[in-house]
Residue, then its C-alpha position, 0 to 999 in steps of 0.5 A: m459500472s461494470k468492473f474493468v481493468n484498463i492497461s496500457t503499455l509504454f515500451d516495445d522490444s527496443n526501449r523497455t530500459i529503466e533509462y527510457l521508462s524513467s525519462i517519461y516522467s519528465n516528458k509532459e506530453v507522453l506521460a499525460e497521454s499515457i495516463r488518459s489512454v487508461l482513463r478514457e471512457q472510464l472517468k466520466p465528466e459527471m463522476v468528477k464535476s462539482k465533486r469532492i475528490f480523494l486522491k490517496p497516492n503510495w507515499v510510503n516514505h521519503p527517498r533515501r537512495d538515488t533511485d527512490e524517486i523512480c521506484l519507491r512511491s507514487h512519482d511526483n509528476f505522475v501525481l501532478t499531471f494526473v491532478e491537471i487531467i481531473c481538474e479539467l473535468g471541474p471538481g469541486l475539491i481535491l484532497i491528496g493524502d496518505a499516511p506514511i511510515q511513522g519514521c517518514k519525514w513528510n518535508l523530505m518527501i513532499s518537496p516545496e517544488f511539489i507544493d508550488r506546482i499544486k498551488s499553481i494548478s489550484k490557482q489556474a483551475q480555480i479549484p481548491i487543492e489540499v495536501k495532507d498527512l493523515r498519520r496520527e503519529v510520527f516517530d524519530a528512532k535516531e532521535n527517540r522522538s514521538d508525536k503521538n496526537q499529530r492528528s486528532l482521533d475525531e478525524f477518524i472513524i473506528f471500524d470494528l469488523g468482528k468476525n467479518s475481519y480475515l483476521e479472525p481465523i488466526t486470532k487466539p484468545g489472551r494476550s495479542k500476538f499481533r505485530v507491527t514494527h516500531y509500535n508498542p505491542d500492547r495496544f493490539t489487545l485493545s483493538h484485535k481479539p477474538g470477535m473484535h478487529k478494529y481499524c482507524i480510518t480517516r474521514e477523508l474516505f467517507d467526506a469524498d464523492l469520488v475516491i481514486s488510489i494512485p499506487k506504485v507498483k512494487t514487490h512487497e516482502k510481506s505481501g508478495i506485491t503492493a498495488a491497488l489492494k495494498n495501497i488502500v492500507g494507507l487510509n488507516g491513520d494509526k498503525d497501533f490498529l494495523p497487524h503486519h505479523r505475528i510474534g514467534g515462529t510458525g512453530q510458536g503459533g506465529d508467523s515471523y519465521p519458519e518453525r521455532n527458534f527461542v533466541r529469535y523469540l527472545s529478540e522479538l520480546c526485546y524489541d517488544q519492550a522497546n517499543r513500550k520505552k519509546g521516548k525514554q532512555s532505556y528504548f535504545f538498550w532495548v533496541r540494541l539488545a534485540a538486534f544483537l539477539w537476532r544477529m545471534t540466530f545467524p538469520n538467512a532470507m526466511t528469517r528477516f526481522g519483521a516477518g518479511w518473507h513468504g510465510n507471513d500469514t497476517t499482512w494479507r488479511m489485514v489488506m483485505d479487511l481495509n479493502l472490505i472497509a474501503v468499498y462497504g464502509k459506512a460513516d457510522g463505523s458499520l458495514s453496508n450489505i451492498p457496496v457503498r463506494e466504487v474505489f478506483s486506482l490509477c496505477d504507477g507502473i511506468v517504472g516499477g519496484q522490484g527486490d526488496g520492496p516496499l521500502r528498499p526497492d530497485p527499479l523495474n522496467l515494468g512500462v505500464v500504467a493502469f486504471t481500475n475499479d476491480s483491485g483484485y483482477c488489476d493486481a493479478s494483471l500487474a503481478l503476472l506482468m511482473g512475471i510473479n506466479i499469482s497462484r502463490l500468493p494468498l492475497l491474490n488467490t482470496v480476492r480471485s475466489l471472490a469473483p470469476e474472472s469472466d466478471t471483470r473486462i480486462m483491456l490491454n492497449g485497447q484490446k480486450t484480453s485475459l489474464q493468461e494473454v497478459t503474461k506475453y508482456s511479462c518482465n522478470a522481477r526479482m522478488p524480495s529475498g523472503w519470496v525467492t524460492y516461493n515463486k517457483 
């Protein structure tokens, strides 16, 4: 199949409002037609009939604010409507799963009403449908309680990308500088060092005949945007394998903040110690000390704890690694020289997310649905629709350098278009605070 990006807009000049766009989620007919409009001629019956389907939504966290239902994660009704549509094509089995952050309360995110709808669809279509939490570890920071073996390691395949990893150019000998918030830093020494870059990929990817990602389109404090490319990261079920930044400032060989700052670095070391003490009483002491030291540095938008700024040079590389595995990865843990599978994405951008995404976004009146088998050019199109300067995002620059735009057919409302022409429908998304000046 040739590469394509199908985009449909759901607004005109008079109704591109959060109120109108959010109402689409509860209008079953309009929602179904918006999804069908981008699937036509692309999701063919022979691709689905009797096949094992793996649907991977953006289920990053449970809602904590009233607006989270419409802008934090893939909307329940968006997912359910697509499940109903794909059931019409007669799949053999559907698995819906994701690996949210370790502090996500699954029962607050996946509601009884959602499960009841899934059971009803399954019964009516006579098709098995399973909903699965793909995480290996769950951690409650308030109660300092962890379940480190929620899923067995046998349910995953360990990939070592070695020197093929996009992280290799920034990996130095010695103790690893890679970090992910809330995880023991010592584990990275076992998974990422020069010539070795391991990821823990759920077996569901390899058992499926058809993989469809269902991302929520949002800004992202570490990569600029999260959509088709970033959503693939949820295939990694153990965050101990998942670098998000490097400890220290840019003047210290890290990418957590500009230049160097001894007190900030000391704060990071204290937080490392806290993560080593998870489950013990001393955990809270180290967390509070780390927070106190960080506040003492008078942090600003460019110095948010956890490297939530445009100087983060780690997250986009990790995203590229996961997409490499998703397309070229074989079930024996090696990479093929040719694509093993196509990864499709059905993007929920009816109400997008802006500001401090991915975990604290505000609603964005984006008003689009997209379906694609080219995650890079899809994300470039969506970023332009959000008013983002794509030339300033390393993730999008990298994927666009791998293939010319002419190799992908970009369609907008059924008409062939280009990245440049997409901009006429742009809105003005507010970037995360650490990216505001970078996007000029």
